[in-house]
Phi, psi and omega in degrees: 000130186292138180274118174271354180304332179271354179290143185269132181261114183298323184290328177283343174280329187287324191295312182292332175289321175294317184295319183297313178302319180293314181298319179294317181298320177298323181293323188285321172310310187292326173295317176302315179301314186292314176306308179295324181296330175295342182274349183275320186289176180278124179265323183232138170250125177244115179258117183220151179265136181278174184291351178267358178080023181255135179281136179225147183254124183255125173268126180251114179285168183296328182291333180273325181284323184227088178298340189292345177299310181297319180295312175309310179302319179292321176298320177297318179287336170289330174294334172297318175296324181290326177311323181286343189250329193278160176246210189293324179277316181291343184292339179289338176289325180289313180306312183296323184288324182285324174302315179302314180299317178300322177294315181302322176294311178300311182301320175295316183293312177300325174301322178288316175306319182284329175217080181292331183296313174302315184298330184265357192291316184294315183295322180293318178293319173302326180283322182254337180088358180226152176261124182208169182273124179274122187293316184247107184227127180236153183240126179279182181276002178296321178305317186288332174295320180298312180301319176304313177304306181300328172293320174293324174301323176290325178285328177296328177298317174298318178290329179297322179292335181278310188293331186279003186298332190266355184291142176232126175268150168081012173304323185285347178274348183283325178298324176294324181295317183299312180305323182293315179297314180300322180299317183295318176299317179293325174300311180298322181296317177304314182296314182295323170306317180293320177296322181291324179294322176296318176299322176295322176293316181299320186291324184289316180296336180271000179090011181266152172268110179297335174289346184278121183291343186283151182288121181296338179289341180278353185282000000 
């Protein structure tokens, strides 16, 4: 009896690949959620005096201080959908997009830490109606949290590059092609059978026996 243990099972190979894609999609959803969450809290507190001489505190959210965080979260969400479609070559586009999202997060957070005045300017202008230098400006811990999240996004890109090495795109499209080839072979076989039947009827009409293997010309 032949040993079938060495035979490759296509369905068995597809299951781990699907599980790997699902795991990658779940991690990307989590990364997008963390990145988007960093844009919601207050990053800057600006205390300014209005034209009426009243001190007011203006809170600047992460999305206003660093708009690149929102763009990075959208890129990560787009990568979630791409995970289900790409193969070994297209996976590098997903890896590059995830790495780009991490770079955007880090760059936006570092920009706020380096120049909080510029990050708060637009929000202060919207609140007071005039553009001025904010004398009292404090930075919360959220820009540092965003830097850590951005670094994690870059690390996630490296993990994704390693984990997606076994992904194969288009496996489900191979079966229809094989079926089409099989249908073509069956069609050609059917045509040959029809031609053989016609030859047999023609032979009978000439008075020849189509079942006789001898050549009628030798008779």
